[in-house]
N, CA, C and O of each residue as an XYZ file, in Angstrom:
704
protein
N       0.746     -1.337      0.216
C      -0.084      0.053     -0.061
C       0.768      1.149      0.277
O       1.325      1.278      1.367
N       0.878      2.152     -0.958
C       1.517      3.037     -1.052
C       0.635      4.584     -0.734
O      -0.446      4.859     -1.255
N       1.299      5.369      0.119
C       0.801      6.853      0.704
C       2.111      7.817      0.500
O       3.331      7.656      0.494
N       1.200      8.903      0.336
C       2.248     10.055      0.150
C       2.636     10.554      1.616
O       1.686     10.487      2.396
N       3.633     10.960      2.072
C       3.633     11.716      3.241
C       3.682     13.083      3.380
O       4.452     13.746      2.685
N       2.929     13.601      4.221
C       3.074     14.996      4.461
C       3.886     15.609      5.539
O       4.049     15.246      6.704
N       4.363     16.631      4.878
C       5.713     17.363      5.908
C       5.035     18.676      6.512
O       5.686     19.499      7.156
N       3.664     18.800      6.248
C       3.192     20.156      6.347
C       3.206     20.684      8.071
O       2.904     19.702      8.750
N       3.381     21.527      8.677
C       3.423     22.011     10.194
C       2.165     22.097     10.733
O       1.225     22.639     10.152
N       2.097     21.538     11.923
C       0.744     21.650     12.660
C       0.762     21.235     13.972
O       1.767     20.639     14.359
N      -0.121     21.422     14.709
C       0.254     21.658     16.143
C       0.548     20.287     16.566
O       1.476     20.225     17.372
N       0.002     19.156     16.236
C       0.136     17.902     16.653
C       1.840     17.470     16.512
O       2.512     17.064     17.460
N       2.235     17.621     15.411
C       3.609     17.261     14.805
C       4.682     18.320     14.993
O       5.859     18.300     14.633
N       4.025     19.206     15.612
C       5.216     20.905     15.501
C       6.290     20.523     17.219
O       6.161     19.934     18.292
N       7.186     21.254     16.536
C       8.070     21.685     17.631
C       7.559     21.996     19.021
O       6.364     22.290     19.047
N       8.293     21.999     20.366
C       7.560     22.741     21.459
C       7.378     24.242     20.760
O       6.280     24.795     20.813
N       8.510     24.868     20.104
C       8.245     26.205     19.941
C       7.235     26.383     18.899
O       6.726     27.500     18.810
N       6.880     25.504     18.135
C       6.070     25.934     17.138
C       4.689     25.627     17.821
O       3.802     26.455     17.615
N       4.393     24.532     18.617
C       3.492     24.218     19.184
C       2.689     25.440     20.250
O       1.475     25.521     20.431
N       3.514     26.120     20.724
C       3.232     27.019     21.734
C       2.545     28.513     20.665
O       1.764     29.398     21.014
N       3.083     28.334     19.596
C       2.899     29.629     18.600
C       1.453     29.384     18.225
O       0.568     30.234     18.319
N       1.217     27.550     17.583
C      -0.018     27.553     17.323
C      -1.106     27.896     18.283
O      -2.157     28.502     18.072
N      -0.650     27.401     19.344
C      -1.691     27.644     20.880
C      -1.732     29.162     21.088
O      -2.821     29.535     21.525
N      -0.897     30.066     20.905
C      -1.191     30.976     21.098
C      -2.656     31.797     19.810
O      -3.559     32.592     20.072
N      -2.319     31.216     18.669
C      -3.052     31.470     17.596
C      -4.260     31.131     17.847
O      -5.131     31.856     17.367
N      -4.603     30.163     18.514
C      -5.966     29.470     18.583
C      -6.415     29.904     19.789
O      -7.639     30.010     19.862
N      -5.761     30.199     20.801
C      -6.686     30.759     22.175
C      -7.607     31.982     22.051
O      -8.405     32.266     22.944
N      -7.465     32.783     20.796
C      -8.353     33.884     21.160
C      -9.850     33.260     20.416
O     -10.938     33.750     20.720
N      -9.734     32.239     19.515
C     -11.231     31.263     19.545
C     -11.549     30.485     20.746
O     -12.525     29.735     20.728
N     -10.880     30.585     21.692
C     -11.501     29.577     23.047
C     -11.809     30.527     23.855
O     -12.419     30.105     24.837
N     -11.563     32.111     23.842
C     -11.575     32.757     25.192
C     -13.020     32.825     25.555
O     -13.939     32.445     24.829
N     -13.137     33.345     26.745
C     -14.639     33.191     27.384
C     -15.797     33.991     26.459
O     -16.994     33.709     26.526
N     -15.213     35.093     25.538
C     -16.311     35.984     24.538
C     -16.327     35.124     23.526
O     -17.367     35.022     22.875
N     -15.272     34.398     23.216
C     -15.733     33.797     21.820
C     -16.394     32.612     22.130
O     -17.066     32.119     21.224
N     -16.354     32.006     23.274
C     -17.279     30.651     23.148
C     -18.447     31.350     23.774
O     -19.350     30.653     23.312
N     -18.941     32.096     24.381
C     -20.318     32.595     24.414
C     -20.790     33.250     23.299
O     -21.944     33.649     23.460
N     -20.129     33.596     21.825
C     -20.613     33.551     21.147
C     -21.071     32.414     20.301
O     -21.756     32.628     19.301
N     -20.738     31.272     20.645
C     -20.958     30.030     20.166
C     -21.795     29.439     21.045
O     -21.928     28.248     20.759
N     -22.443     29.782     22.036
C     -23.442     29.115     22.240
C     -24.619     28.793     21.592
O     -24.918     27.599     21.633
N     -25.397     29.567     20.981
C     -26.273     29.429     20.432
C     -26.476     28.053     19.441
O     -27.511     27.400     19.304
N     -25.125     27.823     18.782
C     -24.590     26.799     17.932
C     -24.344     25.744     18.807
O     -24.316     24.743     18.091
N     -24.117     25.364     20.172
C     -23.900     24.560     20.905
C     -25.537     24.150     21.292
O     -25.988     23.017     21.123
N     -26.213     25.142     21.766
C     -27.655     24.880     21.990
C     -28.390     24.154     21.082
O     -29.172     23.273     21.438
N     -28.154     24.526     19.677
C     -28.816     23.923     18.738
C     -28.826     22.268     18.617
O     -29.855     21.593     18.601
N     -27.392     21.717     18.529
C     -26.796     20.619     19.084
C     -27.497     19.689     20.303
O     -27.741     18.482     20.319
N     -27.703     20.648     21.234
C     -28.202     19.939     22.606
C     -29.744     19.686     22.303
O     -30.337     18.740     22.822
N     -30.393     20.625     21.394
C     -31.728     20.296     21.267
C     -31.564     19.036     20.409
O     -31.736     17.993     21.040
N     -31.312     18.924     19.295
C     -31.217     17.803     18.414
C     -30.733     16.553     19.395
O     -31.358     15.524     19.653
N     -29.665     16.890     19.773
C     -29.614     15.387     20.580
C     -30.511     15.017     21.675
O     -30.361     13.917     22.208
N     -31.380     15.775     22.046
C     -32.509     15.519     22.945
C     -33.793     15.350     22.269
O     -34.756     14.869     22.866
N     -33.847     15.717     21.073
C     -35.027     15.352     19.926
C     -34.481     13.977     19.578
O     -35.333     13.120     19.813
N     -33.587     13.583     19.199
C     -32.958     12.410     18.673
C     -33.302     11.109     19.650
O     -34.012     10.139     19.389
N     -32.698     11.356     20.639
C     -32.856     10.302     22.089
C     -34.386     10.016     21.947
O     -34.903      8.936     21.662
N     -35.116     11.423     22.252
C     -36.395     10.991     22.507
C     -37.082      9.943     21.391
O     -37.867      9.011     21.567
N     -36.512     10.437     20.260
C     -37.074      9.648     18.852
C     -36.641      8.147     18.668
O     -37.344      7.298     18.121
N     -35.541      7.957     19.132
C     -34.717      6.524     19.152
C     -35.120      5.717     20.351
O     -34.891      4.508     20.321
N     -35.692      6.247     21.402
C     -35.872      5.506     22.461
C     -37.183      5.397     22.671
O     -37.561      5.136     23.814
N     -38.274      5.599     21.464
C     -39.762      5.211     21.709
C     -39.761      3.895     21.902
O     -40.289      3.484     22.936
N     -39.271      3.100     21.116
C     -39.711      1.460     20.981
C     -39.001      0.859     22.293
O     -39.042     -0.370     22.350
N     -38.322      1.551     23.415
C     -37.967      1.160     24.717
C     -36.726      0.220     24.606
O     -36.522     -0.561     25.535
N     -35.932      0.239     23.597
C     -34.857     -0.298     23.548
C     -33.592      0.507     23.995
O     -33.554      1.689     23.654
N     -32.663      0.051     24.644
C     -31.415      0.749     25.261
C     -30.997      1.661     24.206
O     -31.299      1.572     23.016
N     -30.202      2.631     24.814
C     -29.523      3.646     23.771
C     -28.257      3.440     24.385
O     -28.217      3.088     25.563
N     -26.777      3.693     23.444
C     -25.546      3.872     24.114
C     -25.328      5.341     24.271
O     -25.010      6.039     23.308
N     -25.463      5.724     25.233
C     -25.529      7.387     25.728
C     -24.062      7.939     25.367
O     -23.778      9.109     25.108
N     -23.195      6.834     25.408
C     -21.761      7.354     25.253
C     -21.420      7.812     23.694
O     -20.775      8.765     23.256
N     -22.103      6.765     23.067
C     -22.325      6.928     21.334
C     -22.847      8.505     21.068
O     -22.197      9.377     20.493
N     -23.827      8.602     21.483
C     -24.794      9.709     21.276
C     -23.891     10.855     21.719
O     -23.675     11.798     20.958
N     -23.520     10.807     22.576
C     -22.431     12.118     22.955
C     -21.230     12.353     22.096
O     -20.737     13.453     21.845
N     -20.880     11.360     21.740
C     -19.379     11.441     20.881
C     -20.202     11.975     19.456
O     -19.563     12.822     18.833
N     -21.334     11.648     18.950
C     -21.807     11.759     17.833
C     -21.860     13.644     17.558
O     -21.370     14.434     16.751
N     -22.763     13.709     18.761
C     -22.972     15.411     19.222
C     -21.767     16.097     19.193
O     -21.840     17.185     18.622
N     -20.893     15.851     19.548
C     -19.513     16.375     19.975
C     -18.743     16.512     18.498
O     -18.398     17.633     18.122
N     -18.515     15.473     17.769
C     -18.218     15.527     16.534
C     -18.813     16.268     15.130
O     -18.253     16.708     14.126
N     -20.225     16.188     15.560
C     -20.900     17.469     14.786
C     -20.667     18.454     15.310
O     -20.494     19.366     14.501
N     -20.537     18.837     16.699
C     -20.242     20.441     17.186
C     -19.053     20.823     16.253
O     -19.020     21.775     15.473
N     -17.911     19.729     16.525
C     -16.337     20.115     15.853
C     -16.634     20.293     14.710
O     -16.240     21.394     14.325
N     -17.177     19.698     13.929
C     -17.397     19.720     12.375
C     -17.827     21.021     12.008
O     -17.245     21.489     11.030
N     -19.174     22.110     12.833
C     -19.407     22.735     12.626
C     -18.576     24.099     12.793
O     -18.503     25.075     12.047
N     -18.021     23.846     13.936
C     -17.138     24.975     14.558
C     -15.812     25.122     13.506
O     -15.323     26.164     13.070
N     -15.432     23.833     13.269
C     -14.323     24.169     12.389
C     -14.253     24.119     11.064
O     -13.245     24.549     10.504
N     -15.394     23.546     10.285
C     -15.564     23.219      8.779
C     -16.826     24.120      8.492
O     -17.009     24.291      7.287
N     -17.656     24.680      9.247
C     -18.769     25.474      9.010
C     -20.016     24.376      8.745
O     -21.183     24.654      8.472
N     -19.431     23.084      8.905
C     -20.874     22.204      8.453
C     -20.877     20.878      9.355
O     -19.704     20.597      9.604
N     -21.731     19.991      9.916
C     -21.716     19.267     10.905
C     -20.972     17.814      9.757
O     -20.807     17.842      8.537
N     -20.704     16.826     10.619
C     -20.700     15.274     10.071
C     -21.990     14.927      9.490
O     -22.229     14.455      8.379
N     -22.624     15.181     10.250
C     -24.025     14.501     10.076
C     -24.119     13.147     11.120
O     -24.975     12.280     10.946
N     -23.340     13.102     11.983
C     -23.273     11.975     13.042
C     -24.673     11.897     13.441
O     -25.263     10.827     13.288
N     -25.202     12.788     13.877
C     -26.345     12.534     14.690
C     -27.563     12.803     13.856
O     -28.649     12.705     14.427
N     -27.534     13.163     12.454
C     -28.830     12.804     11.633
C     -28.789     11.218     10.984
O     -29.713     10.562     10.505
N     -27.205     10.835     11.177
C     -27.475      9.445     10.542
C     -27.093      8.605     11.415
O     -26.896      7.479     10.958
N     -26.860      8.777     12.850
C     -27.042      8.049     14.155
C     -25.767      6.997     13.666
O     -26.010      5.792     13.727
N     -24.561      7.389     13.234
C     -23.522      6.826     13.187
C     -22.133      7.727     13.114
O     -22.303      8.937     12.963
N     -20.935      7.296     13.197
C     -20.047      7.911     12.822
C     -19.383      8.309     11.323
O     -19.052      7.460     10.496
N     -19.273      9.527     11.165
C     -18.966      9.754      9.783
C     -17.398      9.064      9.462
O     -16.542      9.067     10.347
N     -17.169      8.557      8.285
C     -15.851      7.819      7.847
C     -14.823      8.990      8.543
O     -14.061      8.588      9.423
N     -14.800      9.970      8.284
C     -13.582     10.836      8.752
C     -13.377     10.850     10.291
O     -12.287     10.728     10.850
N     -14.474     11.001     10.841
C     -14.256     10.828     12.311
C     -13.557      9.418     12.490
O     -12.380      9.338     12.840
N     -14.470      8.137     12.191
C     -14.041      6.786     12.347
C     -12.270      6.708     11.749
O     -11.488      6.193     12.549
N     -11.879      7.038     10.846
C     -10.390      7.006     10.437
C      -9.803      7.856     11.071
O      -8.581      7.718     11.121
N     -10.341      8.902     11.705
C      -9.107      9.842     12.558
C      -8.438      8.958     13.399
O      -7.210      9.028     13.435
N      -9.076      8.065     14.142
C      -8.693      7.210     14.926
C      -7.311      6.497     14.693
O      -6.333      6.382     15.432
N      -7.561      6.052     13.403
C      -6.277      5.141     12.997
C      -5.364      6.352     12.198
O      -4.343      5.913     11.669
N      -5.560      7.544     12.076
C      -4.843      8.676     11.381
C      -4.178      9.153     12.773
O      -3.179      9.856     12.618
N      -4.559      8.891     14.104
C      -3.797      9.456     15.249
C      -2.908      8.349     15.528
O      -2.019      8.682     16.311
N      -2.847      7.075     15.129
C      -1.779      6.163     15.487
C      -0.646      6.319     14.029
O       0.527      5.946     14.066
N      -1.211      6.849     12.999
C      -0.070      7.264     12.576
C       0.965      8.442     12.609
O       2.166      8.501     12.345
N       0.068      9.326     13.022
C       0.615     10.623     13.667
C       1.654     10.147     14.688
O       2.857     10.405     14.649
N       1.065      9.472     15.535
C       1.857      9.316     16.679
C       3.202      8.663     16.378
O       4.252      9.132     16.818
N       3.143      7.542     15.599
C       4.164      6.734     15.097
C       5.490      7.974     14.168
O       6.703      7.776     14.108
N       4.885      8.922     13.696
C       5.538     10.083     13.084
C       6.075     10.828     14.029
O       7.174     11.367     13.899
N       5.244     10.935     15.201
C       6.002     11.964     15.974
C       7.288     11.604     16.712
O       8.243     12.317     17.021
N       7.016     10.072     16.949
C       8.456      9.389     17.844
C       9.479      9.233     16.785
O      10.670      9.007     16.998
N       8.901      9.374     15.593
C      10.421      9.267     14.791
C      10.902     10.652     14.648
O      12.011     10.863     14.158
N      10.130     11.618     15.047
C      10.622     13.059     14.878
C      11.431     13.049     16.315
O      12.659     13.129     16.357
N      10.572     12.938     17.528
C      11.406     13.207     18.837
C      12.590     12.414     19.121
O      13.562     12.918     19.683
N      12.545     10.843     18.656
C      13.964     10.193     18.665
C      14.451      9.825     17.441
O      14.057      8.904     16.725
N      15.245     10.528     17.269
C      16.207     10.550     15.692
C      16.843      9.289     15.603
O      17.083      8.883     14.466
N      17.185      8.544     16.628
C      18.097      7.447     16.581
C      16.891      6.346     15.989
O      16.776      5.774     14.905
N      16.071      6.341     17.221
C      15.026      5.264     16.898
C      14.347      5.457     15.632
O      14.097      4.429     15.002
N      13.958      6.697     15.077
C      13.706      7.246     13.634
C      14.484      6.622     12.488
O      14.048      6.114     11.454
N      15.854      6.790     12.945
C      16.383      6.074     11.808
C      16.587      4.676     11.740
O      17.201      4.079     10.855
N      16.113      4.264     12.589
C      16.094      2.425     12.548
C      14.772      2.117     12.106
O      14.545      1.201     11.316
N      13.803      2.934     12.644
C      12.576      2.460     12.036
C      12.629      2.853     10.801
O      12.299      1.997      9.980
N      12.989      4.047     10.330
C      12.823      4.361      8.815
C      13.941      3.421      7.812
O      13.777      3.434      6.592
N      14.961      2.697      8.370
C      15.623      1.761      7.826
C      14.883      0.498      7.665
O      15.236     -0.227      6.735
N      14.093      0.188      8.282
C      13.300     -1.345      8.219
C      12.012     -0.613      8.261
O      11.234     -1.056      9.106
N      11.639      0.271      7.651
C       9.963      0.790      7.621
C       8.899     -0.663      6.925
O       7.881     -1.147      7.420
N       9.466     -0.966      5.916
C       8.603     -1.980      5.787
C       8.265     -2.919      6.715
O       7.105     -3.323      6.791
N       9.288     -3.393      7.562
C       8.659     -4.285      8.714
C       7.981     -3.489      9.811
O       7.101     -4.112     10.405
N       8.202     -2.241     10.206
C       7.811     -1.629     11.363
C       6.828     -0.672     10.994
O       6.027     -0.501     11.912
N       6.554      0.141      9.798
C       5.703      1.184      9.692
C       4.453      0.692      9.906
O       4.341     -0.424      9.400
N       3.241      1.163     10.578
C       1.949      0.730     10.356
C       1.307      1.404      9.096
O       0.655      2.443      9.202
N       1.535      0.714      7.788
C       1.155      1.407      6.877
C      -0.452      1.836      6.623
O      -0.910      2.770      5.964
N      -1.143      0.768      7.419
C      -2.562      1.391      7.205
C      -3.076      2.490      8.030
O      -3.984      3.229      7.649
N      -2.454      2.596      9.225
C      -2.550      3.974     10.169
C      -1.945      5.105      9.274
O      -2.466      6.219      9.200
N      -0.638      4.692      8.494
C      -0.424      6.142      7.875
C      -1.082      6.229      6.565
O      -0.807      7.290      6.004
N      -1.693      5.627      6.040
C      -2.651      5.616      4.759
C      -3.788      6.412      5.368
O      -4.240      7.449      4.882
N      -4.233      5.785      6.552
C      -5.454      6.403      7.241
C      -5.417      7.958      7.477
O      -6.380      8.724      7.443
N      -4.049      8.269      7.732
C      -3.759      9.595      8.566
C      -3.784     10.281      7.015
O      -4.354     11.364      6.884
N      -3.203      9.678      5.936
C      -2.861     10.768      4.535
C      -4.261     11.035      4.034
O      -4.509     12.142      3.555
N      -5.490      9.813      4.130
C      -6.617     10.118      3.716
C      -7.727     11.330      4.669
O      -8.543     12.181      4.316
N      -7.290     10.913      5.800
C      -7.908     11.997      6.858
C      -7.339     13.515      6.505
O      -8.097     14.472      6.350
N      -6.059     13.587      6.413
C      -5.623     15.142      6.049
C      -6.022     15.702      4.782
O      -6.139     16.912      4.586
N      -6.292     14.517      3.655
C      -6.855     15.185      2.343
C      -8.063     15.482      2.661
O      -8.378     16.652      2.445
N      -9.092     14.590      3.245
C     -10.463     15.089      3.602
C     -10.592     16.448      4.575
O     -11.611     17.129      4.452
N      -9.686     16.801      5.429
C      -9.648     18.189      6.022
C      -9.177     18.896      4.993
O      -9.763     19.975      4.916
N      -8.330     18.735      4.136
C      -7.481     20.019      2.933
C      -8.883     20.320      2.368
O      -9.174     21.498      2.160
N      -9.931     19.169      2.057
C     -10.971     19.524      0.974
C     -12.207     20.141      1.738
O     -13.004     20.926      1.225
N     -12.252     19.691      2.997
C     -13.152     20.536      3.821
C     -12.794     21.866      4.387
O     -13.639     22.707      4.697
N     -11.500     22.024      4.510
C     -10.873     23.471      4.651
C     -11.094     24.435      3.409
O     -11.531     25.574      3.570
N     -10.740     23.872      2.048
C     -10.837     24.358      1.133
C     -12.788     24.824      0.499
O     -13.165     25.756     -0.211
N     -13.328     24.055      0.950
C     -14.772     24.226      0.843
C     -14.890     25.461      1.700
O     -15.132     26.550      1.179
N     -14.734     25.330      2.925
C     -14.890     26.366      3.850
C     -14.591     27.819      3.274
O     -15.376     28.743      3.064
N     -12.925     27.721      3.043
C     -12.392     29.166      2.494
C     -12.910     29.545      1.319
O     -12.787     30.734      1.024
N     -13.564     28.690      0.434
C     -14.460     29.198     -0.766
C     -15.800     29.567     -0.651
O     -16.652     29.606     -1.539
N     -15.934     29.931      0.967
C     -17.226     30.276      1.486
C     -18.520     29.765      1.041
O     -19.511     30.437      0.753
N     -18.358     28.142      1.012
C     -19.409     27.063      0.526
C     -19.994     26.595      1.745
O     -20.596     25.524      1.664
N     -19.934     27.340      3.200
C     -20.439     26.885      4.212
C     -20.787     28.125      5.192
O     -20.133     29.150      5.001
N     -21.549     28.128      6.004
C     -21.722     28.957      7.006
C     -20.599     29.508      7.851
O     -19.751     28.781      8.369
N     -20.627     30.871      7.974
C     -19.310     31.638      8.693
C     -19.710     31.538     10.126
O     -20.009     32.637     10.595
N     -19.784     30.722     10.805
C     -19.814     30.835     12.536
C     -18.892     29.977     13.069
O     -19.092     29.557     14.209
N     -17.569     29.515     12.240
C     -16.589     28.894     12.516
C     -15.452     29.369     13.359
O     -15.204     30.565     13.513
N     -14.804     28.450     13.873
C     -13.733     28.921     15.031
C     -12.632     29.966     13.936
O     -11.883     30.815     14.419
N     -12.717     29.735     12.655
C     -11.682     30.213     11.709
C     -12.541     31.420     11.465
O     -12.150     31.694     10.330
N     -13.322     32.206     11.711
C     -13.829     33.478     11.771
C     -13.276     34.190     12.919
O     -12.754     35.303     12.867
N     -13.452     33.349     14.129
C     -12.657     34.031     15.197
C     -10.987     34.074     15.584
O     -10.360     34.938     16.196
N     -10.491     32.688     14.928
C      -9.003     33.251     14.513
C      -8.509     34.280     13.660
O      -7.476     34.931     13.822
N      -9.328     34.367     12.751
C      -8.912     35.400     11.566
C      -9.143     36.739     12.599
O      -8.212     37.544     12.596
N     -10.129     36.997     13.349
C     -10.145     38.046     14.124
C      -9.023     38.511     15.039
O      -8.909     39.641     15.516
N      -8.142     37.383     15.229
C      -7.404     37.415     16.275
C      -6.042     38.788     15.847
O      -5.380     38.699     14.813
N      -5.906     39.647     16.592
C      -4.906     40.578     16.198
C      -3.803     40.307     16.377
O      -3.136     41.158     15.788
N      -3.181     39.611     16.852
C      -2.129     38.875     17.215
C      -1.597     37.787     16.425
O      -0.430     37.395     16.425
N      -2.616     37.319     15.720
C      -2.435     35.971     14.429
C      -1.568     36.262     13.710
O      -1.680     37.373     13.192
N      -0.606     35.612     13.429
C       0.642     34.971     12.595
C       0.941     34.205     12.323
O       1.685     33.742     13.187
N       0.817     33.331     11.164
C       0.865     32.483     10.688
C       2.770     32.037     10.507
O       3.110     31.001      9.936
Protein backbone atom coordinates (compact mmCIF):
# COMPACT_ATOMS: atom_id res chain seq x y z
CA UNK A 1 0.00 0.00 0.00
CA UNK A 2 1.56 3.28 -1.12
CA UNK A 3 0.80 6.55 0.66
CA UNK A 4 2.18 10.04 0.32
CA UNK A 5 3.81 11.59 3.34
CA UNK A 6 2.82 15.05 4.50
CA UNK A 7 5.49 17.33 5.96
CA UNK A 8 3.13 20.20 6.73
CA UNK A 9 3.54 21.93 10.08
CA UNK A 10 0.63 21.55 12.44
CA UNK A 11 0.04 21.64 16.14
CA UNK A 12 0.32 17.89 16.77
CA UNK A 13 3.64 17.19 15.01
CA UNK A 14 5.25 20.56 15.68
CA UNK A 15 8.24 21.46 17.78
CA UNK A 16 7.58 22.82 21.27
CA UNK A 17 8.20 26.36 20.06
CA UNK A 18 5.89 25.99 17.06
CA UNK A 19 3.29 24.23 19.23
CA UNK A 20 3.33 27.20 21.61
CA UNK A 21 2.92 29.51 18.59
CA UNK A 22 -0.12 27.53 17.36
CA UNK A 23 -1.68 27.55 20.84
CA UNK A 24 -1.33 31.34 21.03
CA UNK A 25 -2.85 31.60 17.56
CA UNK A 26 -5.84 29.46 18.52
CA UNK A 27 -6.35 30.89 22.02
CA UNK A 28 -8.52 33.77 20.80
CA UNK A 29 -11.09 31.31 19.44
CA UNK A 30 -11.39 29.71 22.88
CA UNK A 31 -11.64 32.83 25.01
CA UNK A 32 -14.71 33.25 27.25
CA UNK A 33 -16.05 35.94 24.88
CA UNK A 34 -15.62 33.74 21.80
CA UNK A 35 -17.17 30.73 23.49
CA UNK A 36 -20.20 32.81 24.54
CA UNK A 37 -20.68 33.65 20.86
CA UNK A 38 -20.82 29.93 20.11
CA UNK A 39 -23.50 29.21 22.72
CA UNK A 40 -26.45 29.36 20.25
CA UNK A 41 -24.71 26.80 18.02
CA UNK A 42 -24.04 24.52 20.98
CA UNK A 43 -27.65 24.89 22.09
CA UNK A 44 -28.83 23.80 18.62
CA UNK A 45 -26.91 20.55 18.98
CA UNK A 46 -28.11 19.93 22.53
CA UNK A 47 -31.71 20.35 21.33
CA UNK A 48 -31.06 18.06 18.35
CA UNK A 49 -29.51 15.46 20.68
CA UNK A 50 -32.55 15.56 22.98
CA UNK A 51 -34.95 15.26 20.03
CA UNK A 52 -32.99 12.34 18.57
CA UNK A 53 -32.77 10.56 21.92
CA UNK A 54 -36.53 10.94 22.41
CA UNK A 55 -37.25 9.68 18.89
CA UNK A 56 -34.87 6.69 19.08
CA UNK A 57 -36.00 5.65 22.55
CA UNK A 58 -39.70 5.42 21.61
CA UNK A 59 -39.53 1.67 21.06
CA UNK A 60 -38.05 1.02 24.50
CA UNK A 61 -34.69 -0.31 23.34
CA UNK A 62 -31.64 0.86 25.22
CA UNK A 63 -29.31 3.46 23.73
CA UNK A 64 -25.57 3.83 24.07
CA UNK A 65 -25.49 7.37 25.51
CA UNK A 66 -21.70 7.63 25.15
CA UNK A 67 -22.08 7.01 21.43
CA UNK A 68 -24.73 9.74 21.18
CA UNK A 69 -22.52 12.18 23.09
CA UNK A 70 -19.64 11.36 20.73
CA UNK A 71 -21.85 11.97 17.68
CA UNK A 72 -22.95 15.29 19.14
CA UNK A 73 -19.39 16.30 19.97
CA UNK A 74 -18.09 15.52 16.51
CA UNK A 75 -20.98 17.33 14.80
CA UNK A 76 -20.17 20.39 16.92
CA UNK A 77 -16.48 20.06 16.06
CA UNK A 78 -17.34 19.77 12.37
CA UNK A 79 -19.58 22.82 12.49
CA UNK A 80 -17.11 24.93 14.43
CA UNK A 81 -14.14 23.83 12.36
CA UNK A 82 -15.52 23.41 8.84
CA UNK A 83 -18.84 25.27 8.92
CA UNK A 84 -20.88 22.10 8.52
CA UNK A 85 -21.54 19.08 10.73
CA UNK A 86 -20.44 15.55 9.89
CA UNK A 87 -24.04 14.34 10.12
CA UNK A 88 -23.30 11.92 12.95
CA UNK A 89 -26.50 12.78 14.84
CA UNK A 90 -28.62 12.86 11.68
CA UNK A 91 -27.35 9.46 10.56
CA UNK A 92 -26.88 7.98 14.06
CA UNK A 93 -23.38 6.80 13.11
CA UNK A 94 -19.80 8.02 12.96
CA UNK A 95 -18.80 9.80 9.77
CA UNK A 96 -15.88 8.04 7.99
CA UNK A 97 -13.63 11.06 8.69
CA UNK A 98 -14.24 10.68 12.41
CA UNK A 99 -13.85 6.90 12.32
CA UNK A 100 -10.63 7.13 10.30
CA UNK A 101 -9.29 9.83 12.60
CA UNK A 102 -8.54 7.22 15.24
CA UNK A 103 -6.33 5.30 12.77
CA UNK A 104 -4.82 8.61 11.65
CA UNK A 105 -3.83 9.35 15.23
CA UNK A 106 -1.85 6.09 15.33
CA UNK A 107 0.01 7.09 12.16
CA UNK A 108 0.64 10.57 13.52
CA UNK A 109 2.02 9.20 16.78
CA UNK A 110 4.38 6.93 14.87
CA UNK A 111 5.66 9.93 12.92
CA UNK A 112 5.95 11.91 16.16
CA UNK A 113 8.12 9.19 17.71
CA UNK A 114 10.46 9.22 14.71
CA UNK A 115 10.67 13.02 14.99
CA UNK A 116 11.34 13.13 18.74
CA UNK A 117 13.77 10.21 18.82
CA UNK A 118 16.04 10.60 15.80
CA UNK A 119 18.07 7.44 16.45
CA UNK A 120 14.93 5.34 16.82
CA UNK A 121 13.55 7.14 13.78
CA UNK A 122 16.56 6.12 11.69
CA UNK A 123 16.22 2.51 12.79
CA UNK A 124 12.48 2.45 12.10
CA UNK A 125 12.84 4.24 8.75
CA UNK A 126 15.58 1.84 7.64
CA UNK A 127 13.28 -1.08 8.42
CA UNK A 128 10.11 0.79 7.51
CA UNK A 129 8.64 -2.11 5.58
CA UNK A 130 8.66 -4.16 8.78
CA UNK A 131 7.81 -1.53 11.39
CA UNK A 132 5.72 1.08 9.63
CA UNK A 133 2.01 0.76 10.42
CA UNK A 134 1.04 1.27 6.75
CA UNK A 135 -2.71 1.15 7.35
CA UNK A 136 -2.44 3.80 10.05
CA UNK A 137 -0.22 6.04 7.88
CA UNK A 138 -2.60 5.68 4.92
CA UNK A 139 -5.61 6.46 7.13
CA UNK A 140 -3.71 9.52 8.32
CA UNK A 141 -3.13 10.65 4.73
CA UNK A 142 -6.79 10.06 3.80
CA UNK A 143 -7.80 11.99 6.92
CA UNK A 144 -5.50 14.90 5.97
CA UNK A 145 -6.85 14.95 2.39
CA UNK A 146 -10.45 15.04 3.63
CA UNK A 147 -9.50 17.82 6.04
CA UNK A 148 -7.81 19.83 3.27
CA UNK A 149 -10.92 19.42 1.10
CA UNK A 150 -13.19 20.55 3.95
CA UNK A 151 -11.01 23.57 4.70
CA UNK A 152 -10.88 24.46 1.00
CA UNK A 153 -14.68 24.27 0.81
CA UNK A 154 -14.89 26.45 3.92
CA UNK A 155 -12.43 29.03 2.56
CA UNK A 156 -14.33 29.20 -0.72
CA UNK A 157 -17.36 30.36 1.26
CA UNK A 158 -19.46 27.26 0.61
CA UNK A 159 -20.35 26.85 4.28
CA UNK A 160 -21.90 28.95 7.04
CA UNK A 161 -19.46 31.44 8.58
CA UNK A 162 -19.89 30.67 12.27
CA UNK A 163 -16.70 28.73 12.61
CA UNK A 164 -13.69 29.08 14.83
CA UNK A 165 -11.78 30.16 11.69
CA UNK A 166 -13.68 33.44 11.81
CA UNK A 167 -12.59 33.95 15.40
CA UNK A 168 -9.00 33.03 14.60
CA UNK A 169 -8.99 35.46 11.71
CA UNK A 170 -10.15 38.25 14.05
CA UNK A 171 -7.23 37.60 16.40
CA UNK A 172 -5.10 40.75 16.11
CA UNK A 173 -1.95 38.86 17.12
CA UNK A 174 -2.44 35.97 14.67
CA UNK A 175 0.54 35.44 12.41
CA UNK A 176 1.07 32.03 10.89
